[in-house]
Backbone bond lengths (Angstrom), bond angles and torsions (degrees), N, CA, C in turn:
res aa  C-N    CA-C-N  psi(-1)  N-CA   C-N-CA  omega(-1)  CA-C   N-CA-C  phi
1 M - - - 1.555 - - 1.583 101.99 -
2 A 1.320 111.04 131.70 1.492 119.41 179.01 1.500 112.60 -71.49
3 S 1.321 116.65 -53.02 1.488 124.84 178.29 1.478 111.31 -164.94
4 L 1.355 114.35 168.25 1.542 116.19 -179.45 1.540 108.35 -66.19
5 S 1.333 116.13 -36.61 1.553 116.28 -176.26 1.532 113.29 -76.27
6 H 1.350 113.27 -27.35 1.488 120.74 -178.73 1.551 108.86 -136.43
7 P 1.329 116.91 73.27 1.525 119.89 -175.08 1.500 114.84 -61.42
8 G 1.367 117.13 -20.69 1.456 120.94 178.07 1.518 111.64 86.55
9 G 1.344 114.84 161.83 1.503 120.46 179.42 1.475 107.86 62.88
10 N 1.362 117.25 -137.86 1.459 123.20 -174.78 1.523 106.78 -116.65
11 L 1.332 117.93 32.56 1.471 124.26 -169.86 1.488 111.86 -102.01
12 T 1.366 115.03 136.04 1.451 121.64 170.53 1.577 104.75 -158.24
13 G 1.316 115.33 179.11 1.445 120.18 -177.68 1.491 114.06 144.22
14 N 1.367 116.67 -156.73 1.450 121.59 177.21 1.556 110.28 -106.57
15 F 1.319 113.92 152.77 1.478 122.52 179.43 1.540 107.20 -131.79
16 N 1.320 115.79 124.92 1.458 121.07 -176.33 1.557 120.19 -117.47
17 F 1.315 112.46 6.37 1.492 118.10 176.46 1.588 110.26 49.58
18 A 1.335 112.08 57.19 1.530 118.26 -176.90 1.478 114.79 -54.47
19 R 1.290 120.57 -45.06 1.458 125.68 -177.02 1.512 110.44 -64.85
20 Q 1.389 116.74 -46.59 1.407 120.37 175.73 1.559 114.70 -59.28
21 M 1.339 115.05 -38.41 1.457 121.57 176.54 1.508 111.18 -63.61
22 D 1.368 116.78 -39.92 1.459 118.48 -179.44 1.564 110.00 -62.23
23 L 1.370 114.84 -40.20 1.464 119.06 178.13 1.542 113.68 -69.18
24 K 1.290 113.62 -34.00 1.545 117.81 175.69 1.529 108.54 -66.89
25 R 1.310 119.32 -42.96 1.522 120.38 177.33 1.516 106.39 -56.30
26 F 1.257 119.69 -48.69 1.471 124.54 -177.38 1.558 110.06 -53.59
27 Q 1.320 113.49 -47.91 1.451 120.65 -175.43 1.579 108.95 -64.28
28 L 1.358 115.77 -42.37 1.459 117.17 179.26 1.507 112.08 -64.03
29 L 1.320 120.51 -36.07 1.403 123.06 176.44 1.527 113.65 -64.73
30 T 1.359 115.91 -38.98 1.438 116.78 179.16 1.561 112.27 -65.39
31 R 1.288 117.07 -19.15 1.401 119.82 177.60 1.552 112.57 -72.14
32 V 1.368 113.37 -18.37 1.465 118.24 178.00 1.510 110.03 -95.85
33 V 1.358 116.52 -45.99 1.484 118.74 -175.13 1.512 114.47 -89.60
34 G 1.351 116.40 -9.33 1.473 120.29 177.96 1.531 112.88 103.55
35 D 1.333 115.22 145.13 1.478 122.76 -173.84 1.523 109.61 -67.26
36 D 1.355 117.94 -26.13 1.483 117.93 -176.11 1.538 110.03 -98.15
37 A 1.259 119.09 8.95 1.483 121.49 -178.86 1.544 109.85 -81.02
38 S 1.399 115.32 149.41 1.385 120.23 168.06 1.508 110.76 -76.35
39 V 1.295 117.19 132.18 1.471 123.87 179.70 1.501 115.43 -123.35
40 G 1.267 118.37 128.21 1.503 121.62 175.62 1.497 112.18 -88.07
41 V 1.368 112.33 142.69 1.453 121.54 -179.61 1.506 105.36 -120.30
42 L 1.399 117.65 127.18 1.379 122.48 172.31 1.514 109.43 -106.39
43 T 1.346 116.37 134.35 1.493 118.90 -179.10 1.493 109.00 -145.15
44 G 1.287 117.23 162.68 1.435 124.41 -177.01 1.527 112.74 -63.60
45 G 1.373 116.81 139.11 1.461 118.04 179.84 1.518 107.78 -112.71
46 G 1.309 114.96 -163.94 1.513 119.66 -178.51 1.468 112.58 85.89
47 P 1.344 115.51 -174.81 1.484 120.61 -179.53 1.495 109.94 -57.47
48 G 1.422 111.29 135.45 1.429 120.47 179.13 1.518 117.03 79.85
49 A 1.301 115.37 6.73 1.421 123.12 175.07 1.579 110.90 -55.40
50 W 1.288 117.86 141.73 1.504 122.64 172.13 1.426 110.41 -55.75
51 P 1.327 124.44 126.84 1.468 122.81 -176.11 1.600 109.27 -62.72
52 M 1.331 119.87 142.13 1.354 124.07 -178.87 1.499 114.68 -57.33
53 Q 1.365 118.36 -41.57 1.375 124.53 -174.61 1.547 108.50 -68.27
54 V 1.326 115.07 -34.97 1.503 119.47 -177.57 1.517 105.42 -69.69
55 M 1.354 118.30 -45.89 1.456 119.73 -179.39 1.459 113.41 -60.57
56 E 1.220 118.92 -41.30 1.533 122.61 178.82 1.542 108.15 -63.21
57 E 1.314 118.13 -40.92 1.421 120.36 178.84 1.494 109.64 -64.63
58 E 1.365 117.74 -39.60 1.426 121.54 179.48 1.523 111.11 -55.51
59 Y 1.351 115.43 -47.63 1.439 119.52 -177.24 1.506 110.40 -63.41
60 K 1.322 117.09 -39.64 1.521 120.16 177.54 1.485 115.06 -63.27
61 Q 1.403 112.69 -42.75 1.439 121.71 178.53 1.524 111.12 -61.27
62 A 1.308 115.14 -36.76 1.480 122.11 179.60 1.497 113.09 -75.97
63 G 1.337 117.64 -8.59 1.444 123.48 178.71 1.452 113.42 71.95
64 V 1.345 117.84 29.76 1.453 123.57 -177.46 1.490 112.25 -110.89
65 G 1.304 119.92 17.22 1.459 115.88 -178.11 1.549 114.59 -167.79
66 R 1.223 116.44 146.78 1.426 122.40 172.62 1.536 106.55 -105.08
67 A 1.421 115.11 167.35 1.435 120.59 -177.86 1.521 107.37 -59.19
68 G 1.363 113.66 130.84 1.455 117.19 177.49 1.471 116.58 83.69
69 R 1.337 118.23 -4.59 1.492 118.66 -175.12 1.565 109.92 -89.05
70 V 1.293 118.47 -20.60 1.435 123.38 -179.29 1.498 112.26 -106.37
71 R 1.369 116.37 125.23 1.435 118.89 174.62 1.454 110.04 -112.74
72 I 1.328 119.83 119.26 1.451 124.93 -172.83 1.572 109.94 -109.51
73 L 1.357 115.92 129.07 1.449 118.67 178.06 1.460 110.44 -130.17
74 Y 1.351 118.48 140.56 1.426 120.19 177.33 1.482 113.73 -89.17
75 I 1.302 118.20 145.42 1.474 123.71 -179.73 1.579 106.37 -116.30
76 S 1.280 117.80 124.14 1.501 121.09 -179.91 1.541 108.99 -117.11
77 E 1.388 120.60 -22.69 1.485 122.27 -179.68 1.445 108.66 -148.63
78 P 1.328 119.73 164.09 1.445 121.93 -173.43 1.551 113.86 -61.18
79 S 1.346 119.35 -33.33 1.501 119.31 177.48 1.527 111.80 -64.81
80 D 1.306 118.17 -18.38 1.491 119.10 -178.82 1.497 112.79 -65.36
81 F 1.325 116.28 -25.81 1.531 118.15 -175.61 1.473 109.28 -64.65
82 A 1.341 118.36 -50.89 1.455 122.08 178.49 1.540 114.05 -53.75
83 T 1.316 111.74 -45.22 1.518 117.43 179.19 1.582 111.77 -62.46
84 A 1.377 109.08 -43.22 1.479 114.66 179.47 1.515 113.58 -61.58
85 F 1.323 118.19 -38.79 1.497 118.50 -176.14 1.513 105.46 -74.38
86 E 1.317 123.12 -32.39 1.453 123.94 175.49 1.480 111.45 -62.64
87 Q 1.385 117.43 -40.44 1.410 120.23 -177.96 1.515 110.21 -70.56
88 F 1.357 115.80 -38.09 1.420 120.10 178.24 1.539 113.47 -62.55
89 V 1.314 115.46 -42.96 1.495 119.23 175.45 1.489 110.97 -62.19
90 A 1.323 120.39 -43.98 1.415 121.89 176.25 1.554 114.14 -61.62
91 Q 1.245 118.55 -27.17 1.484 125.76 178.88 1.497 112.24 -88.50
92 G 1.373 118.50 -0.81 1.457 118.75 177.83 1.472 114.30 77.92
93 V 1.343 117.75 17.15 1.402 121.30 177.97 1.534 112.42 -62.94
94 R 1.294 121.32 142.36 1.453 124.29 -175.45 1.507 112.56 -112.30
95 G 1.319 118.05 -0.39 1.516 118.57 176.58 1.528 107.60 -169.84
96 V 1.241 115.94 157.25 1.473 124.39 -178.73 1.528 115.08 -128.12
97 A 1.357 111.01 120.49 1.469 117.84 178.46 1.555 107.00 -99.24
98 I 1.301 116.52 124.17 1.527 120.24 -174.66 1.537 105.38 -108.67
99 N 1.370 113.45 109.59 1.422 119.69 178.60 1.579 110.84 -61.78
100 S 1.312 112.21 165.01 1.495 120.35 175.66 1.431 112.42 -79.34
101 F 1.344 118.51 107.85 1.504 125.92 173.92 1.541 107.65 -151.50
102 P 1.348 114.01 151.55 1.460 118.13 -173.66 1.528 118.00 -56.02
103 L 1.305 114.92 -39.94 1.505 116.92 -177.50 1.530 107.80 -64.94
104 A 1.268 122.67 -35.87 1.477 122.33 179.25 1.537 107.40 -61.41
105 T 1.274 119.73 -45.85 1.433 121.74 -174.02 1.576 110.92 -67.41
106 S 1.330 117.82 -25.74 1.484 121.44 177.71 1.539 111.69 -89.32
107 C 1.377 117.71 1.52 1.460 118.10 177.43 1.515 109.56 -129.38
108 V 1.335 120.78 39.53 1.381 124.12 -177.85 1.575 113.30 -58.53
109 S 1.344 115.73 -45.95 1.466 118.04 -178.03 1.467 112.61 -64.91
110 Q 1.385 116.59 -37.74 1.448 119.34 177.05 1.483 111.57 -64.44
111 I 1.254 118.91 -44.24 1.491 122.70 -179.99 1.504 110.44 -64.64
112 A 1.286 120.19 -39.68 1.494 125.26 178.84 1.535 106.95 -61.58
113 A 1.313 117.37 -46.37 1.468 120.02 179.71 1.513 112.52 -62.08
114 L 1.331 115.52 -41.90 1.428 118.06 179.22 1.562 113.96 -64.84
115 V 1.289 113.02 -37.85 1.502 120.30 175.43 1.571 109.75 -57.07
116 E 1.327 116.42 -45.11 1.441 119.32 -179.49 1.560 113.22 -72.20
117 R 1.330 114.45 -41.29 1.451 120.46 178.94 1.473 113.78 -59.51
118 H 1.409 115.85 -47.13 1.432 119.61 -177.88 1.559 113.12 -93.95
119 R 1.315 117.97 1.89 1.452 122.08 179.29 1.523 114.50 51.88
120 L 1.360 113.47 50.03 1.393 121.10 -179.21 1.509 113.16 -117.25
121 P 1.303 119.84 114.48 1.476 120.65 173.19 1.449 112.29 -53.04
122 A 1.355 116.28 141.60 1.454 118.52 -179.24 1.530 112.39 -143.35
123 V 1.277 114.60 159.36 1.534 119.81 174.95 1.516 106.64 -131.02
124 A 1.335 116.40 146.67 1.458 122.59 179.54 1.490 113.00 -152.18
125 D 1.333 115.50 173.40 1.444 121.87 -173.26 1.490 112.98 -94.26
126 G 1.405 119.06 105.92 1.419 122.12 178.98 1.450 114.99 118.49
127 R 1.352 114.72 139.29 1.514 121.25 -173.50 1.486 111.09 -63.02
128 V 1.347 117.69 -24.91 1.546 120.80 -177.64 1.495 107.93 -61.25
129 F 1.319 119.37 -32.35 1.534 120.35 177.07 1.499 115.45 -64.77
130 A 1.383 115.79 -48.91 1.433 121.85 174.31 1.514 113.34 -61.48
131 E 1.301 116.75 -39.55 1.480 119.72 178.83 1.575 111.33 -68.62
132 S 1.320 112.66 -25.34 1.555 117.12 -177.57 1.540 108.90 -89.28
133 G 1.313 120.82 -6.99 1.513 119.41 178.10 1.491 116.27 121.96
134 V 1.305 118.93 -0.70 1.494 123.82 174.77 1.492 105.67 -74.27
135 L 1.359 121.82 142.78 1.476 123.30 -172.64 1.508 111.55 -64.19
136 L 1.350 118.76 -48.24 1.481 123.59 -175.74 1.562 110.96 -129.30
137 S 1.305 111.40 143.00 1.454 115.24 166.31 1.544 109.28 -130.79
138 Y 1.307 116.79 142.41 1.476 117.97 179.89 1.514 106.05 -144.44
139 S 1.303 113.46 125.38 1.492 115.46 -173.08 1.514 111.90 -155.78
140 T 1.348 113.99 164.27 1.445 121.14 173.42 1.565 110.61 -61.20
141 D 1.275 116.05 149.25 1.451 121.16 179.91 1.687 104.66 -75.79
142 W 1.370 114.78 87.34 1.422 118.49 -173.20 1.547 111.84 -63.69
143 E 1.300 117.27 -25.77 1.487 120.24 178.87 1.535 106.15 -65.57
144 E 1.316 117.49 -43.24 1.465 120.28 178.27 1.532 111.49 -58.96
145 L 1.337 114.91 -47.24 1.494 118.15 -179.69 1.487 112.88 -64.69
146 A 1.344 116.64 -34.59 1.439 120.74 176.79 1.527 113.11 -62.87
147 V 1.318 115.03 -43.13 1.505 123.02 175.09 1.540 109.85 -59.73
148 N 1.355 114.01 -46.60 1.504 117.33 178.84 1.494 113.04 -63.08
149 C 1.399 114.64 -39.53 1.459 118.04 174.81 1.545 114.82 -57.48
150 A 1.381 111.66 -46.59 1.426 118.14 -178.67 1.500 110.16 -61.60
151 R 1.321 120.13 -37.34 1.471 120.72 177.25 1.479 111.94 -65.49
152 M 1.295 119.95 -37.41 1.445 123.82 178.08 1.503 110.12 -64.97
153 V 1.356 117.81 -45.58 1.415 119.40 178.50 1.551 109.83 -61.53
154 Y 1.239 116.72 -43.98 1.484 117.77 179.41 1.539 111.02 -57.46
155 K 1.329 117.51 -46.05 1.416 123.61 -178.38 1.586 111.05 -58.01
156 I 1.368 111.51 -48.86 1.474 117.80 -177.33 1.502 109.33 -68.92
157 L 1.232 120.35 -34.52 1.573 117.26 178.56 1.551 105.71 -70.53
158 N 1.235 117.82 -23.01 1.486 118.63 178.26 1.533 116.57 -94.13
159 G 1.332 112.37 15.08 1.460 120.74 171.65 1.485 117.36 102.05
160 A 1.413 121.43 2.82 1.398 122.25 177.20 1.486 112.62 -67.07
161 N 1.274 122.71 145.67 1.483 125.46 175.42 1.511 111.34 -90.04
162 P 1.356 117.52 117.95 1.425 119.41 -179.38 1.540 117.23 -50.33
163 A 1.306 111.82 -32.14 1.518 117.70 -179.18 1.503 111.99 -64.74
164 D 1.329 116.85 -17.78 1.482 119.00 177.49 1.454 115.22 -99.49
165 M 1.389 116.77 10.79 1.459 122.26 -176.77 1.528 108.90 -114.55
166 A 1.362 115.30 123.95 1.450 120.13 179.03 1.486 113.12 -65.03
167 L 1.301 120.51 150.30 1.409 123.91 170.75 1.533 109.99 -63.48
168 S 1.362 115.26 137.44 1.492 116.16 -175.42 1.506 107.30 -93.03
169 Q 1.340 114.07 135.67 1.494 122.43 178.65 1.505 109.62 -107.90
170 A 1.277 118.13 142.04 1.413 122.75 179.08 1.575 110.47 -71.77
171 K 1.326 120.18 132.79 1.419 121.72 175.89 1.432 110.25 -102.53
172 G 1.292 121.22 -18.01 1.522 119.34 177.99 1.504 113.24 -110.94
173 Y 1.346 115.56 148.85 1.463 120.30 -178.90 1.506 102.09 -135.58
174 E 1.410 111.93 155.96 1.466 120.95 -174.18 1.492 111.56 -127.55
175 L 1.318 113.39 122.33 1.498 122.52 175.35 1.447 111.20 -110.22
176 I 1.319 118.90 123.46 1.455 124.83 -178.39 1.526 107.98 -122.88
177 V 1.345 116.86 128.20 1.495 123.58 179.10 1.517 108.51 -112.72
178 N 1.293 118.23 128.65 1.473 121.46 176.13 1.479 110.20 -101.58
179 L 1.362 116.19 102.09 1.485 117.80 -177.33 1.478 112.03 -76.88
180 R 1.333 117.22 -21.28 1.444 117.37 175.18 1.563 112.21 -63.27
181 T 1.330 111.49 -38.99 1.460 116.11 175.55 1.530 112.51 -70.53
182 A 1.282 118.95 -37.97 1.456 124.82 173.87 1.486 110.38 -53.83
183 K 1.314 119.32 -42.75 1.475 124.56 -178.78 1.561 110.64 -67.69
184 V 1.414 113.71 -43.82 1.458 118.57 178.75 1.501 111.37 -60.77
185 L 1.429 116.09 -42.02 1.423 120.86 -174.99 1.586 112.88 -83.55
186 G 1.306 112.86 -9.93 1.489 116.89 -179.11 1.549 114.23 72.82
187 V 1.237 117.43 33.01 1.471 123.33 -178.86 1.504 111.50 -111.50
188 T 1.342 115.63 151.23 1.477 118.75 176.12 1.489 108.08 -106.61
189 V 1.294 116.11 132.03 1.442 120.66 176.37 1.499 109.44 -95.85
190 P 1.394 119.80 120.89 1.437 120.46 -176.85 1.576 113.79 -50.61
191 R 1.341 115.19 141.86 1.455 117.62 179.19 1.462 114.09 -55.35
192 A 1.356 116.20 -39.77 1.502 118.53 -178.44 1.512 111.65 -63.08
193 L 1.268 118.38 -28.96 1.460 124.20 177.39 1.591 109.87 -71.33
194 L 1.326 113.97 -41.35 1.447 119.19 179.19 1.538 109.73 -66.90
195 V 1.297 115.26 -44.04 1.486 117.91 179.68 1.529 114.47 -59.87
196 S 1.335 115.00 -34.44 1.485 120.23 -178.20 1.570 111.84 -87.06
197 A 1.309 119.06 -6.25 1.451 122.97 179.83 1.551 111.78 -67.88
198 N 1.302 117.83 142.69 1.514 121.70 173.29 1.522 111.23 -75.20
199 Q 1.364 113.40 -29.41 1.465 119.58 178.97 1.469 109.24 -151.31
200 V 1.395 117.97 139.45 1.403 127.01 171.57 1.497 111.12 -113.17
201 I 1.287 119.30 120.92 1.466 120.92 178.38 1.514 105.75 -91.99
202 R 1.343 116.70 124.06 1.479 122.56 -174.26 1.528 109.47 -116.24
């Protein structure tokens, strides 16, 4: 891809900076559990998985971790979630950041149950997580991207060349805080985070 404004070839669409969003979610969670707390990160495993060493370096570059503070585990199948939470508890992890990957989205109820069972504050991608009992969700405004995508399809069907259309970036982001979960877990959500939230579930 040449650039967002001129991707090249016959390519266009939406771009949501997935890796940067994963790091932002991690940062939001540390505001709840503390900058010096050990935090677990769950990410997609299997072929094409982001290399562990690269991920660790990303967190350091973003200034959100010290050596040994981040615990990263790969998830390849649904049963891995329960095992991962057990390992995190054994390692003294105080919060879990769930990266954006398809398997997580298909296991929302399981993840919410593990959060409650192990009393671990967590953050994930998409309002469905917060609504299901995860403490925080932070995500791209998918409704905005869907509208942008529909506009692109309309233009292409009316003769526009995709190569002449810039990739669409989300301008809006959505932070949801579940205070019911905070009460169950016995954690305090900073007021500044509550004020900046798009929605607070009480």
